[in-house]
C-alpha positions, -999 to 999 in steps of 0.1 A, spaced: 2 1 -1 7 25 -5 -16 22 9 0 42 -16 8 26 20 86 52 32 53 97 37 96 145 76 132 153 72 132 128 41 103 103 28 41 95 6 1 102 28 -27 138 73 -37 172 94 -31 179 131 -27 215 136 7 231 150 0 256 172 23 279 189 16 289 225 36 314 247 30 314 286 19 346 299 34 364 330 13 364 360 -10 393 364 -9 389 403 6 419 419 15 398 446 55 397 437 62 364 461 32 342 443 43 351 410 78 342 410 70 310 431 43 300 406 71 310 378 97 289 396 74 264 401 70 258 363 102 262 352 109 232 380 83 213 363 92 218 328 130 211 339 116 174 349 95 169 318 116 156 288 128 184 266 133 193 231 170 180 221 188 207 209 161 232 214 153 224 174 123 247 175 123 251 138 122 217 137 84 216 147 69 240 119 79 211 94 43 200 91 12 224 70 -21 219 84 -48 212 62 -89 204 67 -101 170 59 -139 180 44 -157 165 18 -190 172 7 -212 151 18 -248 168 3 -253 141 -15 -255 118 16 -284 104 35 -292 110 69 -286 74 77 -252 77 54 -239 109 78 -248 90 110 -228 61 98 -197 79 89 -198 90 130 -195 54 140 -169 50 113 -149 74 128 -154 63 162 -144 29 154 -114 46 136 -101 65 171 -103 28 183 -74 19 159 -53 50 166 -54 37 205 -42 2 189 -14 17 174 -2 37 199 -3 -1 223 19 -7 191 41 19 185 49 32 221 53 18 255 42 47 270 2 53 270 -7 84 250 -21 105 275 6 98 302 30 107 277 16 139 264 10 150 297 42 152 307 51 175 274 49 214 291 55 232 256 21 231 233 40 227 199 63 196 210 30 181 225 16 183 190 48 172 173 49 146 196 12 132 189 19 139 149 52 114 156 33 87 180 59 91 202 94 110 209 110 99 179 107 118 146 95 100 115 106 115 91 142 123 107 152 87 106 136 79 138 158 99 156 147 110 190 136 148 197 128 146 237 154 140 262 154 107 279 147 84 255 169 63 234 167 50 199 134 36 185 133 2 190 130 -16 153 106 -44 167 82 -17 183 64 -31 213 55 -67 189 89 -84 206 105 -83 236 129 -49 240 159 -73 243 155 -98 214 174 -106 183 169 -116 149 188 -145 155 168 -157 181 136 -155 166 144 -167 138 164 -201 158 130 -203 182 102 -231 180 75 -206 180 40 -207 170 30 -181 146 67 -167 144 62 -148 113 27 -138 118 11 -106 107 -15 -109 137 4 -116 169 26 -103 195 61 -122 205 64 -120 241 90 -139 269 77 -159 299 94 -162 330 119 -184 319 129 -166 289 115 -185 264 93 -169 237 57 -173 229 32 -157 203 -2 -140 213 -30 -133 190 -39 -96 186 -75 -108 191 -66 -118 228 -37 -91 236 -63 -64 226 -98 -79 230 -109 -49 247 -103 -26 226 -113 -48 193 -145 -56 208 -154 -17 211 -143 -16 175 -163 -44 162 -196 -28 183 -194 6 161 -189 -15 130 -218 -37 133 -238 -3 144 -225 13 114 -237 -17 91 -270 -11 103 -268 23 88 -258 13 56 -280 17 23 -256 -5 3 -264 -45 17 -228 -52 0 -213 -26 22 -232 -36 55 -220 -71 50 -186 -61 48 -190 -40 78 -202 -73 97 -172 -97 83 -149 -69 94 -162 -65 126 -156 -106 129 -123 -103 113 -111 -79 140 -122 -104 167 -108 -134 153 -76 -127 133 -87 -137 100 -93 -111 78 -93 -133 40 -132 -135 37 -139 -97 46 -110 -86 23 -127 -106 -4 -159 -95 6 -141 -55 3 -130 -66 -32 -162 -69 -40 -180 -42 -32 -181 -16 -58 -205 7 -56 -211 21 -18 -201 61 -17 -188 57 14 -153 34 23 -134 25 55 -106 10 55 -98 -6 87 -76 -30 108 -42 -44 113 -26 -39 73 9 -26 68 38 -39 84 61 -12 84 62 -3 120 81 -35 124 114 -25 111 131 -53 130 113 -84 107 89 -69 85 63 -92 101 40 -76 122 9 -59 111 1 -24 129 -38 -10 133 -47 18 111 -79 33 96 -94 57 67 -129 71 62 -136 78 27 -159 94 2 -163 83 -32 -151 110 -62 -173 99 -85 -167 121 -114 -130 114 -110 -136 79 -103 -150 72 -137 -117 84 -151 -101 58 -138 -119 26 -142 -102 17 -174 -70 12 -164 -68 -18 -141 -79 -41 -171 -47 -37 -185 -24 -55 -156 -24 -88 -175 -10 -72 -207 12 -50 -192 28 -81 -166 38 -98 -198 56 -71 -212 75 -63 -177 112 -61 -189 128 -90 -171 130 -126 -176 98 -147 -184 104 -166 -153 101 -135 -125 65 -122 -145 51 -156 -147 25 -150 -125 -11 -134 -139 -20 -103 -120 -60 -105 -112 -78 -79 -137 -113 -77 -114 -94 -45 -98 -108 -12 -97 -94 21 -94 -112 52 -79 -107 85 -64 -118 92 -30 -119 123 -4 -108 111 33 -122 128 60 -103 107 88 -70 90 95 -60 73 122 -32 50 139 -7 43 111 -19 61 83 -19 91 103 17 87 117 45 111 107 41 115 68 5 109 54 -2 81 30 -18 98 -4 -32 64 -21 -43 29 -10 -34 -3 -27 -55 -32 -7 -57 -60 1 -20 -71 6 -34 -110 10 -10 -125 -19 -41 -149 -22 -67 -124 -29 -42 -105 -52 -35 -132 -71 -73 -143 -75 -91 -108 -75 -63 -83 -76 -66 -53 -57 -84 -18 -52 -63 10 -60 -81 39 -39 -68 75 -47 -68 100 -16 -78 128 -41 -82 159 -13 -54 149 4 -31 145 -27 -39 183 -38 -29 194 -6 4 177 -5 5 190 -45 -1 227 -42 20 235 -8 49 214 -11 54 198 -47 51 232 -65 73 246 -42 100 224 -44 99 224 -83 103 263 -80 133 256 -61 151 227 -75 137 225 -113 154 239 -141 125 268 -152 120 253 -183 108 225 -170 89 235 -141 57 240 -171 58 200 -171 46 202 -135 10 192 -137 -17 177 -108 -28 153 -137 9 137 -136 13 135 -102 -21 121 -99 -14 97 -122 22 87 -111 6 84 -74 -20 62 -91 0 38 -109 26 34 -82 -5 13 -63 -16 -3 -95 20 -14 -101 22 -33 -67 -2 -57 -87 26 -65 -111 58 -89 -109 58 -117 -83 45 -125 -51 61 -158 -46 103 -165 -50 112 -190 -77 139 -204 -56 118 -219 -32 120 -198 -4 86 -188 -1 68 -155 -3 88 -123 -12 78 -108 22 91 -138 45 126 -144 23 134 -106 24 122 -101 59 126 -61 73 140 -50 36 109 -67 18 86 -34 25 118 -12 10 118 -33 -22 79 -34 -27 78 1 -28 109 6 -52 93 -20 -73 60 0 -72 73 33 -78 97 23 -112 66 1 -124 43 26 -119 65 54 -142 68 22 -164 29 17 -169 28 55 -175 50 52 -202 34 20 -217 0 35 -217 9 66 -231 24 47 -259 -5 29 -263 -27 57 -264 -48 50 -232 -36 79 -215 -43 113 -233 -36 139 -212 0 154 -214 32 141 -223 65 119 -215 79 147 -204 50 158 -179 53 124 -161 91 119 -155 96 158 -147 70 154 -121 80 122 -111 112 138 -101 100 165 -84 80 137 -64 116 123 -52 125 154 -38 93 158 -16 93 123 -6 130 116 3 121 145 28 106 117 49 135 101 59 155 71 49 142 47 76 113 38 70 101 14 39 90 46 14 119 62 26 149 36 15 128 29 -16 131 69 -26 170 71 -20 175 35 -42 159 51 -66 169 89 -67 212 72 -61 203 46 -93 190 73 -114 221 97 -101 245 64 -112 226 60 -147 229 97 -156 190 101 -156 189 136 -149 221 162 -147 224 193 -122 235 228 -139 259 255 -122 230 271 -104 224 237 -88 187 231 -105 182 194 -121 175 188 -152 155 156 -164 175 134 -191 145 120 -209 162 88 -235 187 78 -198 154 81 -175 138 56 -199 166 35 -199 174 36 -161 136 31 -155 139 1 -175 169 -13 -153 161 -11 -121 126 -23 -129 145 -55 -141 170 -55 -110 140 -51 -84 121 -78 -97 150 -104 -101 158 -95 -64 123 -98 -57 119 -133 -78 158 -148 -61 146 -137 -29 181 -127 -27 182 -118 12 219 -107 11 218 -87 -25 189 -65 -13 209 -60 19 237 -46 -3 217 -27 -25 202 -7 3 236 -2 21 249 15 -14 218 28 -24 198 39 2 208 68 22 214 103 13 242 115 -1 261 149 8 251 169 -21 211 160 -18 212 167 19 228 202 7 194 204 -17 171 190 10 186 220 32 172 246 9 143 236 9 143 235 48 156 272 45 125 282 19 103 272 42 88 247 22 69 224 48 79 187 48 43 171 51 7 180 57 -11 174 92 -47 172 93 -78 190 111 -102 160 108 -133 147 124 -166 154 132 -167 187 140 -147 194 106 -171 178 89 -201 192 102 -210 162 120 -225 151 157 
């Protein structure tokens, strides 16, 4: 996913308002009382976590955006249903806090006296800056555990790999240690039983308000899935649901938070309103997946799987983010479900989050292009190209290979913590490949190839600011460094970038071939080497990104969202 789900000092997604508050001096005329109050406040501040290096500028990397949508075409029942879905999403938010950070949200935020620091911590779901390599920004905290709260703090990769543990590589369980030190697993349905019961009840209540029978059935099946740890039936139901104007993506979905193994899924949610006009424009593209799979620039054995074509592309306004989807960088497109069997039989659904995408284009991408792209190519930065590049990234998740050809199981299992980064890299590069092919076929009629290439290049600069620690961040850096190696772009004396159209096309095919081969072989060592050599931010790029910071260009958006923003009770 992308859910079209790497996001931000460096990484594609959100909106919580960053407000600046200053303490007012006491108004009392009693000097003793005033001094005592001030001394007490100062003492309390010293007791709580403090901003490391007093980096106040870092607190302003997000720009706010209100998640709104036209609800006038919805019935009263549908509006009431949205309220239920938002409430269920809030439960996912609570669960993600538990999965990502050992301290409770309320207790942690209560320790932070500065309003802007507290807001920044809220956006990051803890004391680590998700867009700056997960570095701690508060005193008293060490590095972010790679395994988050999915594993014991002292576990090593070797220990789990060699252990005899039920559901060792499972998506929906946590690994714990008993009193004798032996590892064991606990299913999410048991570990989070109270919260999941609450969310399931809300989904069932929402189903009673649904005008669409298929959507009502999906909500009931998803409620059951949350409590049973079995999501495949509800995934199939979600794939068959085509016509409802409202949608919700909810549950433990992406595995990016588990940076130790990439096994465990984190809770998240999106509440969505369908944009019927834009969705009509996208409907035809999914049918081309089998044809494009055959033409991939790689040996036949790496493209022998046939992707499902019963997938759909739709545009939505997102009106609520929760949990993993709301942490740090905000997703602007979704490609689900992740279940390999469902993908092979049904394909996937690709949901383009148009209002969030527009916010990032206007507030971030265009200003970046003005700073880093040569003037004569800036005319090629268009929203249609940005929308299409993002959309085809999600579509491209359905291409390639899901199971290794070397008997190492699924690509996800064989590549472990590197699987997500390589998969995102594949989707990035094959998405651009799809655009090129569909332009040649005449199926895409808007814009030129130079629009898509130049906008893609500007999009890299936007995305790499999310940080290289996440899967998306590593994918962005691999692509940028590979393109630099192949001469896909040049840089003039003024420090501005120019896309080389011919070399970009060659580099795209070469990187596509490399990634698809590594996935099909399940070659962990070579992927590890690729990330080591191409997955970091080089000094020259770091200077360019600093130029964007000095120009006060936001790194990402944070959302004002909820029932009040939508005018709902």
